[in-house]
MDAnalysis code that builds the backbone (N, CA, C; Angstrom):
import MDAnalysis as mda
import numpy as np

u = mda.Universe.empty(207, n_residues=69, atom_resindex=np.repeat(np.arange(69), 3), trajectory=True)
u.add_TopologyAttr("name", ["N", "CA", "C"] * 69)
u.add_TopologyAttr("resid", np.arange(1, 70))
u.add_TopologyAttr("resname", ["MET", "GLU", "LEU", "ILE", "SER", "LEU", "GLY", "PHE", "GLY", "ALA", "ALA", "ALA", "TRP", "ALA", "SER", "GLY", "LEU", "TYR", "ALA", "PHE", "ILE", "ASP", "ARG", "ARG", "TRP", "PRO", "ILE", "THR", "SER", "SER", "MET", "ASP", "HIS", "THR", "GLY", "GLN", "ALA", "GLY", "PHE", "ARG", "ALA", "ASN", "GLY", "GLY", "ALA", "PRO", "HIS", "VAL", "ASP", "GLN", "VAL", "PRO", "HIS", "LEU", "THR", "LEU", "GLY", "ILE", "LEU", "PRO", "ALA", "ALA", "LEU", "ALA", "MET", "ALA", "ALA", "LEU", "THR"])
u.atoms.positions = np.array([
    [205.073, 196.631, 44.209],
    [203.805, 196.869, 44.895],
    [203.380, 195.648, 45.713],
    [203.638, 194.461, 45.154],
    [203.261, 193.242, 45.863],
    [204.050, 193.094, 47.161],
    [205.302, 193.498, 47.139],
    [206.133, 193.398, 48.334],
    [205.633, 194.326, 49.441],
    [205.159, 195.502, 49.063],
    [204.630, 196.439, 50.057],
    [203.367, 195.882, 50.696],
    [202.464, 195.346, 49.875],
    [201.234, 194.782, 50.446],
    [201.542, 193.543, 51.286],
    [202.544, 192.759, 50.882],
    [202.949, 191.618, 51.690],
    [203.523, 192.073, 53.025],
    [204.294, 193.144, 53.005],
    [204.839, 193.682, 54.247],
    [203.746, 194.146, 55.192],
    [202.744, 194.836, 54.639],
    [201.620, 195.261, 55.470],
    [200.819, 194.068, 55.980],
    [200.629, 193.070, 55.142],
    [199.907, 191.872, 55.563],
    [200.645, 191.113, 56.655],
    [201.957, 190.991, 56.508],
    [202.766, 190.305, 57.519],
    [202.740, 191.067, 58.836],
    [202.824, 192.392, 58.760],
    [202.773, 193.202, 59.978],
    [201.406, 193.100, 60.645],
    [200.347, 193.085, 59.835],
    [198.999, 192.952, 60.393],
    [198.811, 191.585, 61.049],
    [199.300, 190.532, 60.394],
    [199.216, 189.189, 60.969],
    [199.937, 189.115, 62.310],
    [201.187, 189.564, 62.325],
    [201.990, 189.462, 63.541],
    [201.408, 190.311, 64.675],
    [200.973, 191.528, 64.348],
    [200.448, 192.394, 65.408],
    [199.074, 191.930, 65.893],
    [198.247, 191.441, 64.990],
    [196.937, 190.924, 65.400],
    [197.057, 189.695, 66.282],
    [197.946, 188.794, 65.905],
    [198.161, 187.608, 66.727],
    [198.804, 187.977, 68.057],
    [199.689, 188.937, 68.029],
    [200.327, 189.405, 69.258],
    [199.268, 189.931, 70.235],
    [198.324, 190.719, 69.716],
    [197.267, 191.262, 70.569],
    [196.376, 190.149, 71.119],
    [196.088, 189.146, 70.296],
    [195.248, 188.030, 70.751],
    [195.947, 187.232, 71.842],
    [197.225, 186.918, 71.637],
    [197.964, 186.121, 72.616],
    [198.137, 186.898, 73.921],
    [198.338, 188.200, 73.821],
    [198.548, 188.984, 75.033],
    [197.285, 189.197, 75.859],
    [196.168, 188.702, 75.395],
    [194.967, 188.699, 76.238],
    [195.153, 187.742, 77.405],
    [196.091, 186.836, 77.266],
    [196.492, 185.827, 78.246],
    [195.486, 184.697, 78.437],
    [194.203, 184.887, 78.107],
    [193.285, 183.777, 78.340],
    [193.571, 182.592, 77.427],
    [194.042, 182.772, 76.180],
    [194.366, 181.566, 75.401],
    [195.529, 180.782, 76.019],
    [196.494, 181.493, 76.552],
    [197.659, 180.836, 77.139],
    [197.290, 180.169, 78.460],
    [196.599, 180.907, 79.327],
    [196.243, 180.319, 80.622],
    [195.281, 179.153, 80.453],
    [194.371, 179.248, 79.492],
    [193.445, 178.144, 79.245],
    [194.190, 176.900, 78.761],
    [195.116, 177.083, 77.827],
    [195.865, 175.916, 77.342],
    [196.761, 175.347, 78.430],
    [197.307, 176.197, 79.287],
    [198.129, 175.699, 80.394],
    [197.282, 174.899, 81.389],
    [196.077, 175.371, 81.658],
    [195.193, 174.652, 82.582],
    [194.779, 173.291, 82.013],
    [194.566, 173.231, 80.695],
    [194.104, 171.992, 80.080],
    [195.228, 171.010, 79.775],
    [196.464, 171.429, 79.920],
    [197.585, 170.516, 79.658],
    [198.350, 170.171, 80.929],
    [197.771, 170.462, 82.076],
    [198.389, 170.064, 83.333],
    [199.468, 171.012, 83.837],
    [199.465, 172.237, 83.376],
    [200.475, 173.202, 83.793],
    [199.907, 174.306, 84.680],
    [198.816, 174.018, 85.376],
    [198.174, 175.030, 86.214],
    [199.096, 175.500, 87.339],
    [199.912, 174.611, 87.866],
    [200.843, 174.996, 88.925],
    [201.889, 175.974, 88.434],
    [202.416, 175.721, 87.236],
    [203.401, 176.629, 86.646],
    [202.752, 177.985, 86.345],
    [201.517, 177.958, 85.853],
    [200.786, 179.202, 85.575],
    [200.561, 179.987, 86.857],
    [200.189, 179.288, 87.932],
    [199.924, 179.952, 89.212],
    [201.181, 180.601, 89.794],
    [202.335, 180.087, 89.434],
    [203.592, 180.646, 89.920],
    [204.213, 181.642, 88.952],
    [203.422, 182.159, 88.026],
    [203.913, 183.200, 87.128],
    [204.522, 182.706, 85.835],
    [204.139, 181.537, 85.364],
    [204.740, 180.975, 84.160],
    [204.140, 181.436, 82.848],
    [202.932, 182.016, 82.879],
    [202.269, 182.396, 81.627],
    [203.074, 183.385, 80.781],
    [203.711, 184.403, 81.357],
    [204.493, 185.310, 80.507],
    [205.654, 184.618, 79.788],
    [206.152, 183.537, 80.359],
    [207.233, 182.804, 79.705],
    [206.694, 181.896, 78.604],
    [205.572, 181.264, 78.887],
    [204.983, 180.339, 77.924],
    [204.436, 181.075, 76.714],
    [203.963, 182.291, 76.868],
    [203.354, 182.979, 75.731],
    [204.374, 183.430, 74.690],
    [205.648, 183.312, 74.973],
    [206.657, 183.665, 73.981],
    [206.705, 182.659, 72.840],
    [206.378, 181.410, 73.113],
    [206.418, 180.378, 72.077],
    [205.411, 180.675, 70.956],
    [204.120, 180.915, 71.252],
    [203.224, 181.229, 70.137],
    [203.541, 182.567, 69.471],
    [204.106, 183.523, 70.213],
    [204.498, 184.776, 69.566],
    [205.495, 184.496, 68.444],
    [206.451, 183.630, 68.729],
    [207.492, 183.346, 67.739],
    [207.021, 182.375, 66.660],
    [206.399, 181.259, 67.066],
    [206.074, 180.212, 66.098],
    [204.824, 180.500, 65.271],
    [203.870, 181.210, 65.821],
    [202.636, 181.493, 65.079],
    [202.585, 182.904, 64.509],
    [203.365, 183.810, 65.070],
    [203.302, 185.197, 64.620],
    [204.486, 185.627, 63.789],
    [205.643, 185.666, 64.387],
    [206.812, 186.238, 63.724],
    [207.368, 185.308, 62.646],
    [207.493, 184.022, 62.943],
    [208.085, 183.091, 61.979],
    [207.290, 183.001, 60.669],
    [205.967, 182.794, 60.693],
    [205.234, 182.754, 59.420],
    [205.307, 184.074, 58.644],
    [205.267, 185.184, 59.358],
    [205.364, 186.467, 58.668],
    [206.726, 186.630, 58.020],
    [207.780, 186.238, 58.706],
    [209.129, 186.346, 58.149],
    [209.307, 185.397, 56.959],
    [208.792, 184.184, 57.070],
    [208.916, 183.223, 55.966],
    [208.127, 183.674, 54.745],
    [206.952, 184.236, 54.958],
    [206.156, 184.737, 53.826],
    [206.884, 185.872, 53.110],
    [207.479, 186.748, 53.870],
    [208.211, 187.855, 53.247],
    [209.468, 187.348, 52.548],
    [210.155, 186.388, 53.148],
    [211.364, 185.858, 52.533],
    [211.068, 185.074, 51.261],
    [209.923, 184.419, 51.217],
    [209.579, 183.624, 50.043],
    [209.313, 184.479, 48.812],
    [208.863, 185.680, 49.011],
    [208.509, 186.536, 47.879],
    [209.515, 187.644, 47.596],
    [210.636, 187.615, 48.261],
    [211.641, 188.658, 47.978],
    [212.764, 188.101, 47.143],
])
């Protein structure tokens, strides 16, 4: 039962963070504040947003599930 609830929790975490990141304003704001406005203006945001998808969304969810299986 714990594994099922962990699976649902991991899926909720990953999908919720995915929806937040895909709003694009967190990515474009961080790019503007770190000196990457030129890259953003040339279409770089869709490439940059893959990093938080993997490091903040999928990786923690996968590690949490792996730790308890």
